MDTraj code that builds the backbone (N, CA, C; nanometers):
import mdtraj as md
import numpy as np

residues = "MET GLN LYS ALA LEU SER ASN LEU GLN ALA PHE ASP ASP GLN LEU ARG SER THR LEU GLU GLU THR ILE ASP ILE LEU HIS ASN GLU TRP GLU SER LYS VAL GLN GLY THR LEU GLN LYS MET ASN ASN THR LEU THR SER GLY TYR GLY LEU ASP PHE ALA ASN GLU GLU TRP ASP TYR VAL THR LYS PHE ASP ASP TYR PHE LEU ASP ASN VAL GLU SER LYS MET GLY ILE GLU GLU ILE GLU ARG LEU PHE ASP ASN ALA SER LYS ALA ALA ALA GLY ASP ALA ASN ALA GLN ALA ARG LEU SER LYS ILE TYR GLN GLU GLN MET LYS THR LEU ARG ASN LYS GLU LYS LEU THR GLN TYR ASP ILE ASP ARG ALA LYS LYS MET LEU GLU ILE GLU GLN ALA ARG LEU ALA ILE GLU LYS ALA ARG GLU GLN LYS THR THR MET ARG LEU ARG ARG ASP SER GLN GLY ASN TYR THR TYR ARG TYR VAL ALA ASP GLU ASP".split()
xyz = np.array([
    [13.5212, 3.1543, 7.5232],
    [13.4626, 3.2263, 7.6254],
    [13.4680, 3.3659, 7.6057],
    [13.5935, 3.4209, 7.5330],
    [13.5901, 3.5628, 7.4987],
    [13.4827, 3.6124, 7.4245],
    [13.4360, 3.5052, 7.3366],
    [13.3339, 3.5407, 7.2320],
    [13.1958, 3.5552, 7.3198],
    [13.1703, 3.4689, 7.4005],
    [13.0356, 3.4764, 7.4948],
    [13.0417, 3.5851, 7.5872],
    [13.1578, 3.6301, 7.6217],
    [13.1610, 3.7582, 7.6950],
    [13.1317, 3.8828, 7.6231],
    [13.1839, 3.8787, 7.4984],
    [13.1518, 3.9962, 7.4093],
    [13.0193, 3.9851, 7.3768],
    [12.9595, 3.8671, 7.3434],
    [12.8263, 3.8836, 7.3164],
    [12.7075, 3.9178, 7.4403],
    [12.7688, 3.8680, 7.5483],
    [12.6809, 3.9128, 7.6550],
    [12.6925, 4.0358, 7.6843],
    [12.8162, 4.1264, 7.6641],
    [12.8404, 4.2629, 7.6750],
    [12.7539, 4.3124, 7.5770],
    [12.7485, 4.2779, 7.4400],
    [12.6702, 4.3484, 7.3369],
    [12.5310, 4.3314, 7.3760],
    [12.4742, 4.2091, 7.4293],
    [12.3414, 4.1721, 7.4512],
    [12.2889, 4.2995, 7.5665],
    [12.3774, 4.2874, 7.6705],
    [12.3611, 4.4068, 7.7887],
    [12.3418, 4.5523, 7.7340],
    [12.4528, 4.6032, 7.6514],
    [12.4503, 4.7207, 7.5901],
    [12.2973, 4.7425, 7.5094],
    [12.2497, 4.6406, 7.4362],
    [12.1455, 4.6260, 7.3550],
    [12.0249, 4.6505, 7.4276],
    [12.0116, 4.5612, 7.5565],
    [11.9045, 4.5729, 7.6621],
    [11.8876, 4.7106, 7.7371],
    [12.0231, 4.7572, 7.7232],
    [12.0053, 4.9030, 7.8348],
    [11.9529, 5.0209, 7.7091],
    [12.0015, 4.9915, 7.6033],
    [11.9515, 5.1052, 7.4928],
    [11.8143, 5.0868, 7.4902],
    [11.7549, 4.9735, 7.4717],
    [11.6225, 4.9285, 7.4518],
    [11.5356, 4.9732, 7.5686],
    [11.5685, 4.9684, 7.7076],
    [11.5239, 5.0071, 7.8062],
    [11.5219, 5.1563, 7.8337],
    [11.6336, 5.2252, 7.7724],
    [11.6410, 5.3627, 7.7908],
    [11.5278, 5.4389, 7.6852],
    [11.5103, 5.3645, 7.5643],
    [11.4154, 5.4116, 7.4567],
    [11.2867, 5.3728, 7.5090],
    [11.2682, 5.2833, 7.5808],
    [11.1316, 5.2655, 7.6230],
    [11.0889, 5.3477, 7.7324],
    [11.1821, 5.3817, 7.8285],
    [11.1677, 5.4612, 7.9241],
    [11.1369, 5.6219, 7.8753],
    [11.2030, 5.6569, 7.7633],
    [11.1700, 5.7796, 7.7189],
    [11.0505, 5.7851, 7.6457],
    [11.0171, 5.6773, 7.5795],
    [10.8656, 5.6725, 7.5039],
    [10.7615, 5.6839, 7.6027],
    [10.7793, 5.6021, 7.7223],
    [10.6798, 5.5954, 7.8287],
    [10.6805, 5.7335, 7.8970],
    [10.7721, 5.8140, 7.9236],
    [10.7942, 5.9438, 7.9649],
    [10.7244, 6.0406, 7.8777],
    [10.7587, 6.0340, 7.7506],
    [10.6707, 6.1213, 7.6619],
    [10.5342, 6.1151, 7.6358],
    [10.4810, 5.9738, 7.6624],
    [10.3443, 5.9601, 7.6300],
    [10.2873, 6.0052, 7.7701],
    [10.3547, 5.9973, 7.9067],
    [10.3102, 6.0229, 8.0287],
    [10.2744, 6.1912, 8.0224],
    [10.3915, 6.2274, 7.9919],
    [10.3837, 6.3792, 7.9847],
    [10.2743, 6.4622, 7.8807],
    [10.2615, 6.3948, 7.7547],
    [10.1801, 6.4319, 7.6765],
    [10.0454, 6.4260, 7.7251],
    [9.9886, 6.3211, 7.8120],
    [9.8620, 6.2592, 7.8511],
    [9.8395, 6.3762, 7.9811],
    [9.9390, 6.4078, 8.0791],
    [9.9434, 6.5098, 8.1726],
    [9.8946, 6.6426, 8.0983],
    [9.9730, 6.6713, 8.0038],
    [9.9440, 6.8065, 7.9264],
    [9.8007, 6.8191, 7.8769],
    [9.7696, 6.6944, 7.8000],
    [9.6292, 6.7021, 7.7517],
    [9.5368, 6.7239, 7.8754],
    [9.5524, 6.6322, 7.9820],
    [9.4617, 6.6483, 8.0886],
    [9.4625, 6.7945, 8.1488],
    [9.5751, 6.8603, 8.1625],
    [9.5902, 6.9952, 8.2232],
    [9.5205, 7.0922, 8.1126],
    [9.5342, 7.0757, 7.9962],
    [9.4608, 7.1495, 7.8962],
    [9.3290, 7.1589, 7.9034],
    [9.2676, 7.0093, 7.9163],
    [9.1065, 7.0152, 7.8981],
    [9.0529, 7.0811, 8.0476],
    [9.1223, 7.0567, 8.1832],
    [9.0997, 7.0976, 8.2812],
    [9.0985, 7.2720, 8.2599],
    [9.1904, 7.3204, 8.2158],
    [9.2167, 7.4609, 8.1884],
    [9.1049, 7.5111, 8.1008],
    [9.0625, 7.4350, 8.0015],
    [8.9609, 7.4875, 7.9106],
    [8.8161, 7.4848, 7.9786],
    [8.7947, 7.3942, 8.0776],
    [8.6741, 7.3637, 8.1336],
    [8.6611, 7.4496, 8.2357],
    [8.7641, 7.4920, 8.2996],
    [8.7745, 7.5908, 8.4197],
    [8.7561, 7.7510, 8.3550],
    [8.8027, 7.7720, 8.2586],
    [8.8099, 7.9033, 8.2075],
    [8.7235, 7.9257, 8.0668],
    [8.6390, 7.8435, 8.0438],
    [8.5675, 7.8391, 7.9141],
    [8.6314, 7.8660, 7.8078],
    [8.7639, 7.8045, 7.7847],
    [8.8512, 7.7945, 7.6755],
    [8.9226, 7.9361, 7.6597],
    [8.9288, 8.0296, 7.7493],
    [8.9810, 8.1532, 7.7466],
    [9.1349, 8.1228, 7.8044],
    [9.1727, 8.0280, 7.8931],
    [9.3180, 8.0105, 7.9350],
    [9.3217, 8.0670, 8.0714],
    [9.4324, 8.0138, 8.1424],
    [9.4729, 8.0443, 8.2634],
    [9.5043, 8.1940, 8.2491],
    [9.5741, 8.2410, 8.1685],
    [9.6379, 8.3781, 8.1510],
    [9.5331, 8.4869, 8.1645],
    [9.4286, 8.4567, 8.0708],
    [9.3155, 8.5358, 8.0770],
    [9.2233, 8.5514, 8.2002],
    [9.2146, 8.4258, 8.2698],
    [9.1542, 8.3957, 8.3898],
    [9.2311, 8.5099, 8.4925],
    [9.3470, 8.4928, 8.4823],
    [9.4393, 8.5676, 8.5838],
    [9.4302, 8.7136, 8.5742],
    [9.4105, 8.7642, 8.4470],
    [9.4114, 8.9096, 8.4197],
    [9.2677, 8.9479, 8.4541],
    [9.1535, 8.8645, 8.4413],
    [9.0277, 8.8936, 8.4962],
    [9.0185, 8.9123, 8.6445],
    [9.0905, 8.8330, 8.7023],
    [9.0982, 8.8083, 8.8652],
    [9.1495, 8.9545, 8.8862],
    [9.2659, 8.9705, 8.8474],
    [9.3213, 9.1041, 8.9215],
    [9.2649, 9.2348, 8.8708],
    [9.1569, 9.2264, 8.7489],
    [9.0890, 9.3424, 8.7354],
    [8.9710, 9.3402, 8.8112],
    [8.9415, 9.2456, 8.8470],
    [8.7974, 9.2356, 8.9665],
    [8.8528, 9.2822, 9.0958],
    [8.9869, 9.2206, 9.1400],
    [9.0379, 9.2743, 9.2775],
    [9.0641, 9.4084, 9.2708],
    [9.1037, 9.4743, 9.1613],
    [9.1512, 9.6180, 9.1634],
    [9.0369, 9.7033, 9.1721],
    [8.9155, 9.6733, 9.1321],
    [8.7951, 9.7701, 9.1298],
    [8.7111, 9.7188, 9.2494],
    [8.7482, 9.6118, 9.3037],
    [8.6699, 9.5683, 9.4394],
    [8.7466, 9.6649, 9.5337],
    [8.8609, 9.6792, 9.5243],
    [8.9199, 9.7906, 9.6214],
    [8.8861, 9.9306, 9.5982],
    [8.8343, 9.9571, 9.4847],
    [8.7926, 10.0884, 9.4167],
    [8.6726, 10.1290, 9.5012],
    [8.5580, 10.0307, 9.5325],
    [8.4317, 10.0504, 9.5888],
    [8.4483, 10.0465, 9.7256],
    [8.3771, 10.1237, 9.7839],
    [8.3611, 10.0929, 9.9362],
    [8.2705, 9.9931, 9.9868],
    [8.3109, 9.8924, 10.1057],
    [8.2345, 9.8051, 10.1460],
    [8.1063, 9.8811, 10.2314],
    [8.0064, 9.7984, 10.2687],
    [7.8934, 9.8423, 10.3412],
    [7.9367, 9.9117, 10.4467],
    [8.0260, 9.8631, 10.5385],
    [8.0540, 9.9342, 10.6615],
    [8.1338, 10.0648, 10.6273],
    [8.2127, 10.0721, 10.5266],
    [8.2835, 10.2045, 10.4984],
    [8.1764, 10.2934, 10.4102],
    [8.0784, 10.2657, 10.3369],
    [7.9766, 10.3299, 10.2817],
    [7.9133, 10.4028, 10.4023],
    [7.8424, 10.3229, 10.4908],
    [7.7525, 10.3729, 10.6098],
    [7.8457, 10.4618, 10.6838],
    [7.9595, 10.4505, 10.7062],
    [8.0541, 10.5516, 10.7890],
    [8.0607, 10.6758, 10.6896],
    [8.0800, 10.6753, 10.5564],
    [8.0905, 10.7838, 10.4884],
    [7.9703, 10.8663, 10.4966],
    [7.8474, 10.8057, 10.4740],
    [7.7364, 10.8805, 10.4859],
    [7.6840, 10.9253, 10.6026],
    [7.7184, 10.8609, 10.7307],
    [7.6988, 10.9169, 10.8617],
    [7.8031, 11.0444, 10.8929],
    [7.9151, 11.0388, 10.8177],
    [7.9954, 11.1597, 10.8307],
    [7.9466, 11.2848, 10.7403],
    [7.8934, 11.2604, 10.6317],
    [7.8067, 11.3537, 10.5466],
    [7.6762, 11.4119, 10.6142],
    [7.6178, 11.3218, 10.6830],
    [7.5070, 11.3681, 10.7754],
    [7.5571, 11.4730, 10.8720],
    [7.6465, 11.4125, 10.9574],
    [7.7093, 11.4859, 11.0505],
    [7.7518, 11.6418, 11.0055],
    [7.8202, 11.6459, 10.9133],
    [7.8705, 11.7748, 10.8493],
    [7.7585, 11.8513, 10.7988],
    [7.6527, 11.8114, 10.7288],
    [7.5382, 11.9111, 10.7115],
    [7.4855, 11.9278, 10.8498],
    [7.4680, 11.8349, 10.9300],
    [7.3907, 11.8919, 11.0698],
    [7.4691, 11.9942, 11.1468],
    [7.6090, 11.9878, 11.1435],
    [7.6789, 12.1081, 11.1887],
    [7.6588, 12.2270, 11.1041],
    [7.6494, 12.2032, 10.9767],
    [7.6636, 12.3371, 10.9205],
    [7.5151, 12.3979, 10.9140],
    [7.4073, 12.3128, 10.9355],
    [7.2815, 12.3799, 10.9327],
    [7.2655, 12.4377, 11.0891],
    [7.3291, 12.3562, 11.1991],
    [7.3306, 12.4330, 11.3310],
    [7.4073, 12.5716, 11.3232],
    [7.5127, 12.5650, 11.2341],
    [7.5957, 12.7214, 11.2351],
    [7.5210, 12.8042, 11.1769],
    [7.4128, 12.7729, 11.0723],
    [7.3209, 12.8841, 11.0200],
    [7.1946, 12.8865, 11.0805],
    [7.1945, 12.8583, 11.2263],
    [7.0571, 12.8611, 11.2719],
    [6.9774, 12.9746, 11.2554],
    [7.0324, 13.0839, 11.2813],
    [6.9549, 13.2219, 11.2608],
    [6.9053, 13.2566, 11.1093],
    [6.9563, 13.1886, 11.0130],
    [6.9439, 13.2370, 10.8855],
    [6.8562, 13.1304, 10.8204],
    [6.7268, 13.1548, 10.7947],
    [6.6417, 13.0435, 10.7392],
    [6.6633, 13.0253, 10.5860],
    [6.7102, 13.1244, 10.5197],
    [6.7538, 13.1074, 10.3728],
    [6.8721, 12.9976, 10.3671],
    [6.9556, 13.0270, 10.4643],
    [7.0849, 12.9454, 10.4425],
    [7.0593, 12.7808, 10.4983],
    [6.9747, 12.7933, 10.5930],
    [6.9219, 12.6526, 10.6311],
    [6.8331, 12.5934, 10.5140],
    [6.7536, 12.6425, 10.4452],
    [6.6974, 12.5909, 10.3310],
    [6.7785, 12.5518, 10.2345],
    [6.8781, 12.6363, 10.1973],
    [6.9814, 12.6017, 10.0855],
    [7.0521, 12.4923, 10.1203],
    [7.0919, 12.4871, 10.2436],
    [7.1947, 12.3563, 10.2917],
    [7.1129, 12.2483, 10.2920],
    [6.9785, 12.2454, 10.3298],
    [6.8915, 12.1520, 10.3269],
    [6.8561, 12.1052, 10.2064],
    [6.8476, 12.1651, 10.0940],
    [6.8207, 12.1312, 9.9575],
    [6.9544, 12.0645, 9.9146],
    [7.0733, 12.0947, 9.9413],
    [7.2117, 12.0223, 9.8992],
    [7.2044, 11.8914, 9.9672],
    [7.1871, 11.9047, 10.0872],
    [7.1921, 11.7786, 10.1755],
    [7.1006, 11.6737, 10.1124],
    [6.9265, 11.7063, 10.0832],
    [6.8719, 11.6093, 10.0085],
    [6.9305, 11.5682, 9.8911],
    [6.9771, 11.6508, 9.7838],
    [7.0302, 11.6045, 9.6736],
    [7.1477, 11.5072, 9.6795],
    [7.2510, 11.5549, 9.7627],
    [7.3481, 11.4483, 9.7932],
    [7.3107, 11.3174, 9.8486],
    [7.2056, 11.3330, 9.9572],
    [7.1771, 11.1990, 9.9919],
    [7.0896, 11.0964, 9.8882],
    [7.0219, 11.1738, 9.8098],
    [6.9573, 11.1017, 9.6976],
    [7.0597, 11.0362, 9.6204],
    [7.1610, 11.1314, 9.5754],
    [7.2401, 11.0682, 9.4788],
    [7.3323, 10.9710, 9.5616],
    [7.3840, 10.9527, 9.6890],
    [7.4360, 10.8503, 9.7384],
    [7.3543, 10.7340, 9.7598],
    [7.2272, 10.7441, 9.8033],
    [7.1615, 10.6287, 9.8236],
    [7.1042, 10.5580, 9.7140],
    [7.0880, 10.6319, 9.5703],
    [7.0679, 10.5633, 9.4645],
    [7.1738, 10.4845, 9.3999],
    [7.2893, 10.5209, 9.4672],
    [7.4211, 10.4299, 9.3768],
    [7.4311, 10.2828, 9.4515],
    [7.4359, 10.1994, 9.3473],
    [7.4602, 10.0703, 9.4084],
    [7.5819, 10.0365, 9.4656],
    [7.6916, 10.0851, 9.4700],
    [7.8056, 10.0917, 9.4964],
    [7.8821, 10.2330, 9.5300],
    [7.9082, 10.2531, 9.6436],
    [7.9730, 10.3939, 9.6814],
    [8.1238, 10.3799, 9.6612],
    [8.1958, 10.4930, 9.6135],
    [8.3063, 10.4952, 9.6006],
    [8.3501, 10.6338, 9.7024],
    [8.4787, 10.6326, 9.7152],
    [8.5493, 10.7344, 9.8315],
    [8.5163, 10.8828, 9.7436],
    [8.5145, 10.8724, 9.5889],
    [8.4987, 10.9916, 9.5185],
    [8.3744, 11.0607, 9.5527],
    [8.2788, 10.9395, 9.5565],
    [8.1245, 10.9853, 9.5793],
    [8.1088, 11.0726, 9.7268],
    [8.1661, 10.9954, 9.8325],
    [8.1877, 11.0737, 9.9570],
    [8.2228, 11.2177, 9.9355],
    [8.3478, 11.2124, 9.8955],
    [8.4304, 11.3318, 9.8926],
    [8.3500, 11.4512, 9.8076],
    [8.2852, 11.4002, 9.6988],
    [8.1964, 11.5038, 9.6357],
    [8.0829, 11.5576, 9.7150],
    [8.0210, 11.4861, 9.7919],
    [7.9203, 11.5335, 9.8591],
    [7.9653, 11.6387, 9.9733],
    [8.0819, 11.6122, 10.0212],
    [8.1684, 11.7126, 10.1069],
    [8.1685, 11.8416, 10.0313],
    [8.2279, 11.8164, 9.9309],
    [8.2706, 11.9413, 9.8435],
    [8.1607, 12.0429, 9.8089],
    [8.0633, 11.9415, 9.7751],
    [7.9290, 12.0316, 9.7514],
    [7.8837, 12.1136, 9.8673],
    [7.9003, 12.0601, 9.9963],
    [7.8650, 12.1087, 10.1159],
    [7.9582, 12.2570, 10.1413],
    [8.1091, 12.2248, 10.1219],
    [8.1811, 12.3275, 10.1326],
    [8.1384, 12.4374, 10.0204],
    [8.1241, 12.4139, 9.9229],
    [8.0979, 12.5129, 9.8032],
    [7.9711, 12.5860, 9.8556],
    [7.8698, 12.5270, 9.9017],
    [7.7440, 12.5952, 9.9414],
    [7.7830, 12.6841, 10.0547],
    [7.8732, 12.6327, 10.1572],
    [7.8922, 12.7368, 10.2846],
    [7.9765, 12.8387, 10.2353],
    [8.0505, 12.8154, 10.1379],
    [8.1377, 12.9370, 10.0758],
    [8.0481, 13.0397, 9.9971],
    [7.9612, 12.9961, 9.9278],
    [7.8653, 13.0898, 9.8768],
    [7.7771, 13.1738, 9.9616],
    [7.7402, 13.0826, 10.0771],
    [7.6698, 13.1581, 10.1809],
    [7.7591, 13.2514, 10.2828],
    [7.8822, 13.2426, 10.2717],
    [7.9634, 13.3154, 10.3589],
    [7.9997, 13.4486, 10.2792],
    [8.0022, 13.4245, 10.1368],
    [8.0218, 13.5283, 10.0426],
    [7.9112, 13.6260, 10.0392],
    [7.7831, 13.5578, 10.0211],
    [7.6557, 13.6483, 10.0345],
    [7.6535, 13.7239, 10.1688],
    [7.6909, 13.6609, 10.2889],
    [7.6735, 13.7290, 10.4246],
    [7.7827, 13.8496, 10.4199],
    [7.9103, 13.8010, 10.3517],
    [8.0109, 13.9249, 10.3826],
    [7.9374, 14.0409, 10.2858],
    [7.8962, 14.0090, 10.1604],
    [7.8486, 14.1199, 10.0698],
    [7.7093, 14.2042, 10.1285],
    [7.6530, 14.1302, 10.2207],
    [7.5276, 14.2114, 10.2565],
    [7.5630, 14.2740, 10.3886],
    [7.6908, 14.2388, 10.4549],
    [7.7408, 14.3249, 10.5713],
    [7.8340, 14.4452, 10.5383],
    [7.8684, 14.4264, 10.4090],
    [7.9805, 14.5266, 10.3827],
    [7.8998, 14.5953, 10.2500],
    [7.8285, 14.6848, 10.2631],
    [7.7565, 14.7460, 10.1402],
    [7.7816, 14.8997, 10.1575],
    [7.8247, 14.9502, 10.2493],
    [7.8642, 15.1119, 10.2774],
    [8.0091, 15.1322, 10.2348],
    [8.0189, 15.2230, 10.1787],
    [8.1563, 15.2785, 10.1533],
    [8.1887, 15.4092, 10.2445],
    [8.2879, 15.4121, 10.3110],
    [8.3247, 15.5290, 10.3917],
    [8.4463, 15.5631, 10.3195],
    [8.4905, 15.6979, 10.3585],
    [8.6135, 15.7575, 10.3250],
    [8.7091, 15.7469, 10.4602],
    [8.8045, 15.6999, 10.4343],
    [8.9069, 15.6817, 10.5613],
    [9.0438, 15.7385, 10.5141],
    [9.0886, 15.7635, 10.6148],
    [9.2333, 15.8233, 10.6203],
    [9.3170, 15.7364, 10.6780],
    [9.4295, 15.7124, 10.6007],
    [9.5366, 15.6041, 10.6428],
    [9.6653, 15.6839, 10.7466],
    [9.7413, 15.6145, 10.7820],
    [9.8461, 15.6802, 10.8550],
    [9.9295, 15.7697, 10.7991],
    [9.9422, 15.7449, 10.6720],
    [10.0400, 15.8616, 10.6041],
    [9.9511, 15.9881, 10.5175],
    [9.8242, 15.9798, 10.5749],
    [9.7318, 16.1077, 10.5369],
    [9.6568, 16.1010, 10.4005],
    [9.6766, 15.9425, 10.3272],
    [9.6166, 15.9618, 10.2274],
    [9.4484, 15.8844, 10.2579],
    [9.3565, 15.9556, 10.1597],
    [9.2129, 15.9079, 10.1697],
    [9.1942, 15.8055, 10.0668],
    [9.1157, 15.7077, 10.1170],
    [9.0522, 15.5841, 10.0224],
    [8.9238, 15.5591, 10.0778],
    [8.8680, 15.5006, 9.9858],
    [8.7152, 15.4372, 10.0050],
    [8.7225, 15.2984, 10.0457],
    [8.6441, 15.2664, 10.1550],
    [8.6745, 15.1233, 10.2002],
    [8.5256, 15.0751, 10.2434],
    [8.4953, 14.9528, 10.2210],
    [8.3612, 14.8780, 10.2314],
    [8.3698, 14.8535, 10.4090],
    [8.2724, 14.9140, 10.4670],
    [8.2681, 14.8837, 10.6004],
    [8.1173, 14.8296, 10.6336],
    [8.1058, 14.7555, 10.7512],
    [7.9840, 14.6887, 10.7865],
    [7.8707, 14.7909, 10.8047],
    [7.7523, 14.7620, 10.7525],
    [7.6187, 14.8502, 10.7780],
    [7.6113, 14.8628, 10.9082],
    [7.5506, 14.9806, 10.9718],
    [7.5321, 15.0294, 11.1025],
    [7.3831, 15.0413, 11.1057],
    [7.3206, 14.9468, 11.1866],
    [7.1747, 14.9482, 11.1880],
    [7.1348, 15.0677, 11.3149],
])
top = md.Topology()
chain = top.add_chain()
for i, resn in enumerate(residues, 1):
    res = top.add_residue(resn, chain, resSeq=i)
    for name in ("N", "CA", "C"):
        top.add_atom(name, md.element.get_by_symbol(name[0]), res)
traj = md.Trajectory(xyz[None], top)
């Protein structure tokens, strides 16, 4: 009886060992097939470049998508530029030369903005700065035209100095 019990115990141990080995083999085969299927799917979806490459490309695309303005933001930026140029033109209402120069800058900037496929905030800001530069040039020219006469002036300490003053018409 002892021998039969011992044989039964040995058979049970051998059966358990065989089952564990079979389960490990099946698990490894299943894991290999799943990995192979995932690899095929990965290659098919990414044209062989891999998911890491696809993820980097997606990050790159979304980064630059935020860089460009969408249609609504582009239209708002162009309308703001139009409003700024219109206000500047109204401010220079008496000066035909100033209006012509502002109009020329406006036409150039609008042509540049409308010819671009996608606008950036830089493009809008550049058009604003071009207007500001032209306004500053006009202001400098106006100041030069108004102060061309020098007069001898005496300060509170009795010193004499030459100063530019506005022309008297």
